C-alpha positions in Angstrom: 26.0 -73.1 23.1 29.5 -74.4 23.9 32.2 -74.4 21.2 32.7 -77.7 19.4 35.6 -79.8 20.7 36.9 -80.4 17.2 36.5 -78.5 14.0 37.4 -80.0 10.6 37.8 -77.8 7.6 38.0 -79.7 4.3 39.8 -78.3 1.3 39.9 -80.0 -2.1 43.4 -79.8 -3.6 44.6 -81.1 -6.9 42.6 -84.0 -8.4 42.3 -86.9 -6.0 43.7 -84.9 -3.0 42.2 -83.2 0.0 43.3 -81.4 3.1 41.5 -81.8 6.5 42.6 -79.0 8.8 41.8 -79.8 12.4 41.4 -77.5 15.4 40.7 -78.4 19.0 40.8 -81.7 20.7 41.3 -85.1 19.0 40.2 -87.6 21.6 37.7 -90.3 22.5 34.7 -88.0 21.9 35.9 -86.5 18.6 38.0 -89.2 16.9 34.9 -90.7 15.2 34.2 -87.3 13.6 37.6 -87.3 11.9 37.3 -90.9 10.7 33.8 -90.0 9.2 35.2 -86.9 7.5 38.0 -88.9 5.9 35.5 -91.5 4.7 33.3 -88.8 3.2 36.2 -87.2 1.4 37.4 -90.5 0.1 33.9 -91.5 -1.2 34.0 -88.2 -3.1 37.1 -89.4 -5.0 40.0 -88.1 -2.9 42.4 -91.0 -2.3 45.4 -88.9 -1.0 44.8 -87.0 2.3 46.7 -84.3 4.1 45.7 -84.0 7.7 46.8 -80.6 9.2 47.2 -81.1 12.9 48.5 -77.5 13.5 45.4 -76.5 15.5 45.2 -79.6 17.7 45.4 -78.8 21.4 45.1 -82.3 22.7 45.5 -85.8 21.2 45.0 -89.0 23.2 45.2 -92.6 22.2 41.8 -92.5 20.5 43.0 -89.7 18.3 46.1 -91.7 17.4 43.9 -94.7 16.7 41.7 -92.6 14.4 44.8 -91.7 12.4 45.7 -95.4 12.1 42.2 -96.3 11.0 42.3 -93.6 8.3 45.6 -94.8 7.1 44.5 -98.5 7.0 41.1 -97.8 5.3 42.6 -95.7 2.5 43.9 -96.5 -0.9 46.2 -93.5 -1.1 48.8 -91.9 1.2 48.0 -90.0 4.4 50.3 -87.2 5.2 50.2 -85.4 8.6 51.3 -81.8 8.6 51.5 -79.1 11.3 52.5 -81.6 14.0 53.6 -79.8 17.2 56.7 -80.9 18.9 54.7 -82.7 21.6 52.5 -84.5 19.1 55.5 -85.5 17.0 57.2 -86.9 20.1 54.0 -89.0 20.7 54.0 -90.3 17.1 57.7 -91.1 17.4 57.4 -92.9 20.8 54.4 -95.0 19.6 56.1 -95.9 16.3 53.4 -94.2 14.3 55.9 -91.8 12.7 57.3 -94.8 10.8 53.8 -95.7 9.5 52.4 -92.2 8.8 54.3 -89.5 6.8 54.7 -86.5 9.0 55.9 -82.9 8.5 56.4 -80.7 11.6 55.1 -77.6 9.8 52.2 -76.9 7.6 52.9 -77.7 3.9 53.1 -74.6 1.8 53.8 -76.3 -1.5 50.2 -77.3 -2.0 47.6 -74.8 -3.1 43.9 -75.0 -2.9 42.0 -75.4 -6.1 38.6 -74.8 -4.7 
């Protein structure tokens, strides 16, 4: 059985917050998985999302679109962490870095409560 193209690890943080740690490819085939995972977490009461992109090996326009959909559909902030230099450059060039809060390295100030 082939390895999944995208894995999403969900961690509950402080009340109302969750981290989605991604690994693999965020593209046309996998972007809907991320949108669905964010919707599930939000239905469970987590308005504020941290999306850790440190394990992303590929991100295309569908992946960027998924991040915009998650941002627009939410009631709380979406923060991107672990963005690689290449992904950050893509966010900067498309103007999405102005819409989405980004951090080049993984956030260490938050701790899991689960």
